[in-house]
N, C-alpha and C positions, 0 to 999 in steps of 0.2 A: 426358728429362735430358740434356742436351747432351753432350757429346765435353769441353768441358773441365770439367763441373760434374760429370762422371765422374772426369775425373782427380784433381781435386781432394779429393773424396768419397775416392779411393784414397790420398793423400796425408796429409792431414788427419785424424788419430786420433780427437778428440774436438771439439766444438763447444758453444758458450753462447748462449741468448737472450739479446737486451738487457736484459730483468727478469733476468736469473741475473747477467748481469755488474753491473748495477747493484749488486744484493744484496751480491756481492763487494767490488766498492770503496765500497759504504757510502755509494753518493750514487740521486738519482732517475734512473727512465726515461731524464726531458728531457737527462741529463748525459749520458748515455751517447750518445745521438743527437748530440749536439753535440759529441763525441769524434772519432766518426766522419763528421760533417759536416767538421772541422776536419781529417781525415785523421791523426789521433792513432791509430785502428783501423780495422781494414776490416770490414768485414760481408755479408756476400754473402744472397740470398734462397736457401734450398735447403728442399728437402721437400714434401712436398705441397701445406700450405701457403702455401709461398711464404715462409715468416716468416725478418726478416731474423737471422741468427745470428755470432759472431765463433768464430775457432779461441781454443780455451779456454788454450792455448800461450800466448796474447798477455795472458794475469791470471795474477801469482802472488804471492804474500805480500799479498794484499789493492790490490794493486797493478798498473798495465799494466808488463809488463816494462820496463827501463830500456833506453834504445836504440832502441824498437822506432819512435816517433815520428819521428827523425832518421833513420832506414833508410827508412821508408814514403817521406820528403819525398825522398829521392835516388831511390828507385825512381819513383816519381812524373816527379820532376825525368825521369828518364831516358826517360817515352815511356810507361811500363807503367799495362798496364789491373790493377783489382783483382785480376782473376783471375790475371792474369801473377805479379801480387807475390806471391800465395800458393802460385802453384806455385815461385818460385822461392825463397821462406822455409821448406818444405817438401819439398824436394828435396836427400836428400842428398850433400853434398859432401865428400870423401874428404881433401881437404883440412882440414875444419877440426877434426875430423873431425864426422861428423853434418850435420843439417841447419843452415841459418841460423838456424832458428829456434829450437831445441837451446842453437846460442851464445849468442844474446841472453840467455835464462835462464840459462844461466851466466856472465851476464854477460861475456862477450866479444864485446861490442858494435863495439867497435872491429876487430877482425878483420872484422866483418861489413861494416862501414859502409866498410872499403878494398873489399870483393869488388864492394860496390855501388858506388862510386865507377869502379870497373875499369871496369865494363859500359858506361860512358857514354862509350866514347872511339869 
């Protein structure tokens, strides 16, 4: 396990496999793979079998958390890798409060996007 893997594992409490997400969203696994490819979700290889997994915090009420895709696009445009995006989304921010991922789940995406845009300075 790399240092960044260990850091992300410490920050992200729960993960879902792509088939789990497909079930939650009521779509085929191929659609979930497409969402990852399109940048609407982040999936990283984890565990002994290096299975693609997505933080469970990205899924709520049978859909992708509102504002996640736009936030990921902003971070990607700022040059963040998938691992760096996960680290940013799951690192507590006292000014939010909580993590950016929590804020997205609580429908405070505008605040999160504002912070993501500020990183691009």
